C-alpha positions in Angstrom: -151.6 -21.3 -14.7 -148.4 -22.4 -16.4 -147.4 -18.7 -16.6 -147.9 -18.3 -12.8 -145.8 -21.3 -12.2 -143.0 -20.0 -14.4 -143.0 -16.6 -12.9 -142.8 -18.0 -9.4 -140.0 -20.3 -10.5 -138.1 -17.2 -11.6 -138.7 -15.6 -8.2 -137.4 -18.7 -6.5 -134.3 -18.8 -8.7 -133.6 -15.2 -7.8 -133.9 -16.0 -4.1 -131.6 -19.0 -4.4 -129.1 -17.0 -6.3 -129.1 -14.3 -3.7 -128.1 -16.8 -1.1 -124.9 -17.6 -3.1 -124.1 -13.9 -4.0 -124.5 -11.8 -0.9 -122.9 -8.8 -2.7 -125.9 -8.7 -5.1 -128.6 -10.1 -2.8 -130.5 -6.8 -2.5 -130.9 -6.6 -6.2 -131.8 -10.3 -6.6 -134.4 -10.1 -3.8 -135.9 -7.1 -5.4 -136.1 -9.0 -8.7 -137.7 -11.9 -6.9 -140.4 -9.6 -5.5 -141.0 -8.2 -9.0 -141.5 -11.8 -10.4 -143.9 -12.6 -7.5 -145.8 -9.4 -8.2 -146.2 -10.4 -11.9 -147.4 -13.9 -10.9 -150.0 -12.4 -8.6 -151.2 -10.1 -11.3 -151.6 -12.9 -13.8 -153.4 -15.0 -11.2 -155.7 -12.2 -10.3 -156.5 -11.6 -14.0 -157.2 -15.3 -14.5 -159.5 -15.3 -11.4 -161.4 -12.2 -12.6 -161.9 -13.8 -16.1 -163.2 -17.0 -14.5 -165.6 -15.2 -12.2 -166.8 -12.5 -14.7 -169.4 -14.8 -16.2 -170.5 -16.3 -13.0 -174.1 -15.8 -12.0 -173.4 -16.5 -8.3 -174.6 -13.7 -6.0 -172.8 -12.9 -2.8 -174.1 -14.8 0.2 -175.8 -11.8 1.8 -177.8 -11.1 -1.4 -179.7 -14.3 -1.4 -183.3 -13.7 -0.1 -183.7 -17.4 0.7 -180.8 -17.3 3.1 -182.4 -14.5 5.1 -185.7 -16.4 5.3 -184.0 -19.6 6.4 -182.0 -17.8 9.1 -185.2 -16.0 10.2 -187.0 -19.3 10.6 -184.1 -20.8 12.6 -184.0 -17.9 15.1 -187.8 -17.8 15.5 
């Protein structure tokens, strides 16, 4: 998570710098987007690693949920 914070800080710095250098703002804003993209990739990878070993089934796959809702509607 430290990496995500640092990448987003770089994006923020690029945006702030672009406000002070309008002649280079298009390049700095593109670079900010690049850093944000990297941060999102790192975050997505972290999330996938955390959920890879999870034994949680999606809500619709739980047979007990279907039985409970059938009893409620009956």
